[in-house]
C-alpha atoms as an extended CHARMM CRD file, in Angstrom:
* protein
*
        99  EXT
         1         1  MET       CA              0.0000000000        0.0000000000        0.0000000000  PROA      1               0.0000000000
         2         2  LEU       CA              2.8370000000        2.4230000000        0.7240000000  PROA      2               0.0000000000
         3         3  ALA       CA              4.2350000000        1.9560000000       -2.7660000000  PROA      3               0.0000000000
         4         4  MET       CA              0.8720000000        2.8010000000       -4.3480000000  PROA      4               0.0000000000
         5         5  GLU       CA              0.5580000000        5.9270000000       -2.2180000000  PROA      5               0.0000000000
         6         6  ALA       CA              4.1210000000        6.9400000000       -3.1020000000  PROA      6               0.0000000000
         7         7  VAL       CA              3.4350000000        6.5640000000       -6.8250000000  PROA      7               0.0000000000
         8         8  SER       CA              0.2140000000        8.5500000000       -6.5160000000  PROA      8               0.0000000000
         9         9  ARG       CA              2.2870000000       11.3740000000       -4.9790000000  PROA      9               0.0000000000
        10        10  GLY       CA              4.7320000000       11.3910000000       -7.8770000000  PROA      10              0.0000000000
        11        11  PHE       CA              7.4820000000        9.1560000000       -6.5310000000  PROA      11              0.0000000000
        12        12  VAL       CA              9.1400000000        6.5140000000       -8.6630000000  PROA      12              0.0000000000
        13        13  ILE       CA              9.5490000000        3.0110000000       -7.2920000000  PROA      13              0.0000000000
        14        14  MET       CA             12.5900000000        1.1010000000       -8.5290000000  PROA      14              0.0000000000
        15        15  PRO       CA             15.0300000000       -1.4930000000       -7.2600000000  PROA      15              0.0000000000
        16        16  ARG       CA             17.8240000000        0.0020000000       -5.1650000000  PROA      16              0.0000000000
        17        17  ASP       CA             20.5050000000       -1.1860000000       -7.6320000000  PROA      17              0.0000000000
        18        18  ALA       CA             18.7060000000        0.5760000000      -10.5030000000  PROA      18              0.0000000000
        19        19  ALA       CA             18.9040000000        3.8980000000       -8.6830000000  PROA      19              0.0000000000
        20        20  GLY       CA             22.6420000000        4.0270000000       -9.3500000000  PROA      20              0.0000000000
        21        21  ARG       CA             21.9460000000        3.9670000000      -13.0890000000  PROA      21              0.0000000000
        22        22  VAL       CA             19.9240000000        7.1980000000      -12.9930000000  PROA      22              0.0000000000
        23        23  SER       CA             21.8310000000       10.1050000000      -14.5430000000  PROA      23              0.0000000000
        24        24  ASP       CA             24.0660000000       12.2000000000      -12.3150000000  PROA      24              0.0000000000
        25        25  SER       CA             21.8690000000       15.2580000000      -12.8910000000  PROA      25              0.0000000000
        26        26  HSD       CA             19.3120000000       13.6180000000      -10.5920000000  PROA      26              0.0000000000
        27        27  ALA       CA             21.8030000000       12.4940000000       -7.9500000000  PROA      27              0.0000000000
        28        28  PRO       CA             21.4200000000       14.1420000000       -4.5380000000  PROA      28              0.0000000000
        29        29  SER       CA             24.2790000000       16.2510000000       -3.2730000000  PROA      29              0.0000000000
        30        30  ASP       CA             25.7760000000       16.1010000000        0.2060000000  PROA      30              0.0000000000
        31        31  SER       CA             25.0020000000       19.7700000000        0.8560000000  PROA      31              0.0000000000
        32        32  PRO       CA             21.7910000000       20.6900000000        2.6690000000  PROA      32              0.0000000000
        33        33  ARG       CA             18.9620000000       21.8040000000        0.3960000000  PROA      33              0.0000000000
        34        34  ASP       CA             15.6430000000       23.3060000000        1.3230000000  PROA      34              0.0000000000
        35        35  ASP       CA             13.8120000000       21.0410000000       -1.1290000000  PROA      35              0.0000000000
        36        36  VAL       CA             15.0950000000       17.7320000000        0.2550000000  PROA      36              0.0000000000
        37        37  LEU       CA             11.9950000000       17.2600000000        2.4190000000  PROA      37              0.0000000000
        38        38  THR       CA              8.5180000000       18.7250000000        2.2440000000  PROA      38              0.0000000000
        39        39  ALA       CA              7.2370000000       20.9700000000        5.0260000000  PROA      39              0.0000000000
        40        40  ARG       CA              5.1200000000       18.0820000000        6.3590000000  PROA      40              0.0000000000
        41        41  GLU       CA              8.0980000000       15.7210000000        6.2760000000  PROA      41              0.0000000000
        42        42  LEU       CA             10.1550000000       18.2590000000        8.2360000000  PROA      42              0.0000000000
        43        43  GLU       CA              7.3370000000       18.4120000000       10.7820000000  PROA      43              0.0000000000
        44        44  VAL       CA              7.3390000000       14.6140000000       11.0420000000  PROA      44              0.0000000000
        45        45  LEU       CA             11.1460000000       14.5940000000       11.2360000000  PROA      45              0.0000000000
        46        46  ARG       CA             11.0910000000       16.9750000000       14.2050000000  PROA      46              0.0000000000
        47        47  LEU       CA              8.7050000000       14.6250000000       15.9850000000  PROA      47              0.0000000000
        48        48  LEU       CA             10.9450000000       11.6770000000       15.1050000000  PROA      48              0.0000000000
        49        49  ALA       CA             13.8360000000       13.5300000000       16.6920000000  PROA      49              0.0000000000
        50        50  GLU       CA             11.7410000000       13.7780000000       19.8700000000  PROA      50              0.0000000000
        51        51  GLY       CA             11.3180000000        9.9870000000       19.7900000000  PROA      51              0.0000000000
        52        52  ALA       CA              7.6470000000        9.9860000000       18.7700000000  PROA      52              0.0000000000
        53        53  SER       CA              6.1130000000        6.7790000000       17.4320000000  PROA      53              0.0000000000
        54        54  ASN       CA              4.1060000000        6.7470000000       14.1900000000  PROA      54              0.0000000000
        55        55  LYS       CA              0.9360000000        6.5840000000       16.2730000000  PROA      55              0.0000000000
        56        56  LEU       CA              1.9280000000        9.6590000000       18.2870000000  PROA      56              0.0000000000
        57        57  ILE       CA              3.0430000000       11.5310000000       15.1540000000  PROA      57              0.0000000000
        58        58  ALA       CA             -0.3470000000       10.8310000000       13.5720000000  PROA      58              0.0000000000
        59        59  ARG       CA             -2.1950000000       12.0370000000       16.6420000000  PROA      59              0.0000000000
        60        60  ARG       CA             -0.0750000000       15.1820000000       17.1000000000  PROA      60              0.0000000000
        61        61  ILE       CA             -0.4340000000       16.4650000000       13.5370000000  PROA      61              0.0000000000
        62        62  GLY       CA             -3.8840000000       15.0900000000       12.7260000000  PROA      62              0.0000000000
        63        63  ILE       CA             -3.0950000000       12.4790000000       10.0860000000  PROA      63              0.0000000000
        64        64  SER       CA             -3.7170000000        8.7500000000        9.8720000000  PROA      64              0.0000000000
        65        65  PHE       CA             -1.2680000000        6.2130000000       11.2430000000  PROA      65              0.0000000000
        66        66  HSD       CA             -0.6670000000        4.9590000000        7.6910000000  PROA      66              0.0000000000
        67        67  THR       CA              0.1080000000        8.4610000000        6.4230000000  PROA      67              0.0000000000
        68        68  ALA       CA              2.5490000000        8.9810000000        9.2930000000  PROA      68              0.0000000000
        69        69  LYS       CA              4.1820000000        5.6660000000        8.4280000000  PROA      69              0.0000000000
        70        70  PHE       CA              4.4110000000        6.7400000000        4.7770000000  PROA      70              0.0000000000
        71        71  HSD       CA              6.0520000000       10.0480000000        5.7540000000  PROA      71              0.0000000000
        72        72  VAL       CA              8.6210000000        8.2650000000        7.9390000000  PROA      72              0.0000000000
        73        73  ALA       CA              9.4560000000        5.8640000000        5.0840000000  PROA      73              0.0000000000
        74        74  SER       CA              9.7060000000        8.7580000000        2.6310000000  PROA      74              0.0000000000
        75        75  ILE       CA             12.0260000000       10.6820000000        4.9600000000  PROA      75              0.0000000000
        76        76  ALA       CA             14.2730000000        7.6420000000        5.3810000000  PROA      76              0.0000000000
        77        77  ALA       CA             14.3920000000        7.0790000000        1.6110000000  PROA      77              0.0000000000
        78        78  LYS       CA             15.1210000000       10.7180000000        0.7890000000  PROA      78              0.0000000000
        79        79  LEU       CA             17.8990000000       10.8660000000        3.3770000000  PROA      79              0.0000000000
        80        80  ASP       CA             19.2270000000        7.4250000000        2.3790000000  PROA      80              0.0000000000
        81        81  ALA       CA             18.7750000000        6.3250000000        5.9820000000  PROA      81              0.0000000000
        82        82  THR       CA             18.4840000000        2.7730000000        7.2670000000  PROA      82              0.0000000000
        83        83  GLY       CA             15.7770000000        3.6060000000        9.8110000000  PROA      83              0.0000000000
        84        84  ARG       CA             14.2350000000        6.2260000000       12.0660000000  PROA      84              0.0000000000
        85        85  THR       CA             17.3290000000        6.9020000000       14.1630000000  PROA      85              0.0000000000
        86        86  ASP       CA             19.5730000000        7.0580000000       11.1250000000  PROA      86              0.0000000000
        87        87  ALA       CA             17.1360000000        9.4610000000        9.4370000000  PROA      87              0.0000000000
        88        88  VAL       CA             17.4270000000       11.8310000000       12.3950000000  PROA      88              0.0000000000
        89        89  ALA       CA             21.2270000000       11.4970000000       12.3740000000  PROA      89              0.0000000000
        90        90  GLN       CA             21.3680000000       12.1920000000        8.6230000000  PROA      90              0.0000000000
        91        91  ALA       CA             19.0670000000       15.1980000000        9.0200000000  PROA      91              0.0000000000
        92        92  VAL       CA             21.3050000000       16.6380000000       11.7260000000  PROA      92              0.0000000000
        93        93  ARG       CA             24.3750000000       16.0420000000        9.5680000000  PROA      93              0.0000000000
        94        94  LEU       CA             22.6930000000       17.8370000000        6.6420000000  PROA      94              0.0000000000
        95        95  GLY       CA             21.6160000000       20.7200000000        8.8690000000  PROA      95              0.0000000000
        96        96  LEU       CA             17.9040000000       20.0590000000        8.3530000000  PROA      96              0.0000000000
        97        97  ILE       CA             17.2160000000       19.9130000000       12.0960000000  PROA      97              0.0000000000
        98        98  LEU       CA             19.0480000000       20.7940000000       15.2900000000  PROA      98              0.0000000000
        99        99  LEU       CA             19.0150000000       18.6560000000       18.4140000000  PROA      99              0.0000000000
């Protein structure tokens, strides 16, 4: 279900090894950019940094549990993170959030 929602929002789903074959003009840089995450994803990321669960994130910002879960997965993918904690660490490294 997450993949279908991602596609409906304009994301492309492909195998991880295929991502390396995409042209360099689409490759993310290591410098922080304002367009890396959406405003909602930044809001979710701040709650992640506080240690909030998907259920608590959903409740705090008035979205469904599944939408919160989708945002967390999207954040991790965009930051090339292996999970929630790594996403927060990557965001700090990129200067997207401060702890």
